[in-house]
C-alpha positions in Angstrom: -38.5 4.6 -9.1 -36.8 3.2 -6.0 -36.9 -0.6 -5.6 -37.4 -2.3 -2.3 -34.8 -4.8 -0.8 -37.2 -7.7 -1.4 -37.6 -6.8 -5.0 -33.8 -6.4 -5.5 -33.3 -9.9 -4.2 -36.0 -11.2 -6.4 -34.4 -9.6 -9.5 -31.1 -11.2 -8.7 -32.3 -14.7 -7.9 -36.0 -15.1 -8.8 -36.7 -15.8 -5.2 -39.9 -14.2 -4.1 -38.9 -12.8 -0.7 -42.1 -10.7 -0.4 -44.3 -13.8 -0.2 -46.1 -14.6 3.1 -46.5 -18.2 2.0 -44.8 -20.9 4.1 -41.4 -22.0 3.0 -40.1 -25.6 3.0 -38.4 -24.9 6.4 -41.7 -23.8 8.0 -41.2 -20.0 8.2 -42.8 -17.6 5.7 -40.7 -16.6 2.7 -40.7 -13.0 3.8 -39.5 -13.8 7.3 -36.7 -16.0 5.9 -35.6 -13.2 3.6 -35.6 -10.7 6.6 -33.4 -13.1 8.5 -31.0 -13.4 5.6 -30.8 -9.6 5.5 -30.1 -9.5 9.3 -27.3 -12.0 9.0 -25.9 -10.1 6.0 -25.9 -6.7 7.7 -23.9 -8.0 10.6 -21.3 -9.6 8.4 -21.1 -6.5 6.2 -20.8 -4.0 9.1 -18.1 -6.1 10.8 -15.9 -6.0 7.7 -16.3 -2.3 7.0 -13.3 0.0 7.4 -13.6 2.3 10.4 -14.6 5.4 8.5 -17.7 3.6 7.2 -18.4 1.9 10.6 -18.7 5.4 12.0 -21.6 6.0 9.6 -23.4 3.1 11.5 -22.7 4.7 14.9 -25.3 5.0 17.6 -25.0 6.1 21.3 -25.8 4.6 24.7 -25.8 7.0 27.7 -24.7 6.0 31.1 -25.9 7.9 34.1 -26.2 7.1 37.8 -27.0 3.4 37.6 -25.6 1.4 36.1 -22.1 2.6 35.8 -21.5 -0.4 33.5 -23.1 -1.6 30.3 -23.4 -5.2 29.0 -21.7 -5.2 25.6 -23.8 -8.2 24.6 -27.0 -6.1 24.7 -25.2 -3.0 23.5 -24.6 -4.2 19.9 -21.6 -3.7 17.8 -18.0 -2.6 18.2 -17.1 0.2 20.6 -15.7 3.2 18.7 -15.1 5.5 21.6 -16.3 6.6 25.0 -16.7 10.1 26.4 -17.7 11.6 29.8 -18.8 15.1 31.0 -16.2 16.7 33.3 -18.6 18.7 35.5 -22.2 19.1 36.6 -22.5 22.4 34.6 -20.2 24.0 32.1 -18.2 20.8 31.8 -16.7 19.4 28.6 -17.3 16.0 27.1 -13.9 14.4 27.3 -12.7 11.3 25.6 -12.2 8.3 28.0 -9.0 6.4 27.5 -9.1 2.6 27.7 -7.1 0.9 30.3 -6.2 -2.8 30.5 -8.5 -4.8 32.8 -5.3 -5.8 34.7 -4.9 -2.2 35.7 -8.6 -1.3 36.3 -8.1 -1.3 40.1 -5.3 1.2 39.7 -7.8 3.7 38.2 -8.7 4.5 41.8 -5.1 5.0 42.9 -4.0 8.7 42.6 -0.4 7.7 42.4 -0.9 5.4 39.4 -0.6 6.4 35.7 -3.9 4.7 35.2 -5.7 7.0 37.7 -9.0 8.3 36.6 -10.3 11.8 37.2 -13.1 14.0 35.8 -10.5 15.6 33.4 -8.9 12.3 32.5 -11.7 9.6 32.6 -11.1 6.0 31.7 -13.0 2.8 30.8 -12.2 -0.8 30.7 -13.8 -4.0 29.5 -14.2 -7.0 31.8 -16.3 -10.2 31.9 -19.1 -11.3 34.2 -20.7 -14.7 33.7 -21.2 -14.9 30.0 -21.3 -11.1 29.4 -18.6 -8.6 28.4 -19.0 -5.5 30.6 -17.8 -1.9 29.9 -17.1 0.2 33.0 -16.4 4.0 33.2 -14.5 5.8 36.0 -15.2 8.3 37.6 -18.7 6.7 37.9 -21.1 8.6 35.6 -23.9 10.6 37.3 -27.1 12.2 36.1 -25.2 15.4 35.6 -21.9 13.9 34.5 -23.0 11.3 32.0 -20.8 9.0 29.9 -21.7 8.2 26.3 -20.6 5.0 24.6 -20.4 5.4 20.9 -20.8 2.1 19.2 -21.8 0.4 16.0 -25.5 -0.2 15.5 -27.0 -3.0 13.4 -30.1 -2.2 11.4 -32.9 -4.8 11.9 -35.0 -6.0 9.0 -38.4 -7.7 9.2 -41.4 -8.6 7.0 -43.7 -5.8 8.3 -41.6 -3.0 9.6 -42.7 -3.2 13.2 -41.3 -0.5 15.5 -38.1 0.9 14.1 -37.4 -2.2 12.0 -36.8 -2.0 8.3 -39.6 -3.5 6.1 -38.0 -5.6 3.3 -41.1 -5.2 1.2 -41.2 -1.4 1.2 -37.9 0.0 2.3 -35.5 1.2 -0.3 -32.7 2.5 1.9 -31.2 2.2 5.3 -30.9 5.2 7.7 -27.7 5.6 9.7 -25.8 3.4 7.3 -23.3 4.1 4.5 -25.0 4.2 1.1 -22.0 2.6 -0.6 -22.4 -0.5 1.5 -26.1 -1.2 1.1 -25.6 -3.3 -2.1 -23.3 -5.6 -0.2 -26.2 -6.5 2.1 -28.5 -7.3 -0.8 -25.8 -9.4 -2.5 -25.1 -11.4 0.6 -28.8 -12.0 1.2 -29.2 -12.9 -2.5 -26.4 -15.6 -2.1 -28.4 -17.1 0.7 -31.6 -17.1 -1.4 -29.8 -18.7 -4.4 -28.3 -21.4 -2.1 -31.7 -22.1 -0.6 -33.2 -22.6 -4.0 -30.4 -24.8 -5.1 -30.9 -27.0 -1.9 -34.6 -27.5 -2.5 -34.7 -27.7 -6.3 -31.3 -29.3 -6.9 -30.9 -27.7 -10.3 -27.1 -27.1 -10.7 -27.4 -25.8 -14.3 -29.3 -22.7 -13.0 -28.1 -22.1 -9.5 -24.4 -23.0 -9.4 -23.5 -20.3 -11.9 -25.8 -17.9 -10.2 -24.3 -18.5 -6.8 -20.7 -18.2 -8.2 -21.6 -14.9 -10.0 -23.2 -13.5 -6.8 -20.2 -14.4 -4.7 -17.8 -12.9 -7.2 -19.9 -9.6 -7.3 -19.9 -9.6 -3.4 -16.2 -10.1 -3.1 -15.5 -7.4 -5.7 -17.8 -5.0 -3.9 -16.0 -5.7 -0.6 -12.7 -5.0 -2.2 -13.9 -1.7 -3.5 -14.8 -0.6 0.0 -11.4 -1.6 1.5 -9.0 1.2 2.2 -6.6 1.8 -0.7 -2.9 1.6 0.2 -0.8 4.7 -0.5 
């Protein structure tokens, strides 16, 4: 029988993350647990090798307006960008990244950075406090660009929308199976540290925290690319 994420954290730490009672910090225990899972999933995804990050990949399509996308709202790391080369019968071609310092040259037909429908480019700039990705030639409704980027699963206490319910979910879609336990271990560390802070019982929680951290680091090492 599959075990939910909340139950797995409870088994590791004794912390009842499924409870809707109020915690010492004001939020309900299940909401706190969901937040620990959200923090954990971002840390885990960011340290995954590229082949596993690609299992977390999602897409954002650019067409007409805007020709740019705010990376702060997009989510995780950009893996690659493609653009259709024609209104019909075109191919989806990979966009090469050009340095921001040469972005203006993408409009210059004499420059090696020149962008065309058969050799599209993208670059990353900043506007105010946002990082902006731009594609050239400008995407259109018929010649769309697609930004392939890492997506972060979102956990909550009730599974609203497309979020993952920590009380019932036993797996994460669009995520590498071999990395799921890392998220549970990282969230369990937070749960054990929380219990230690409020109960101040070092005889129980210090060894538990140390063991969980050791298990987490070992699991991270096992996912790292092996040298030849």
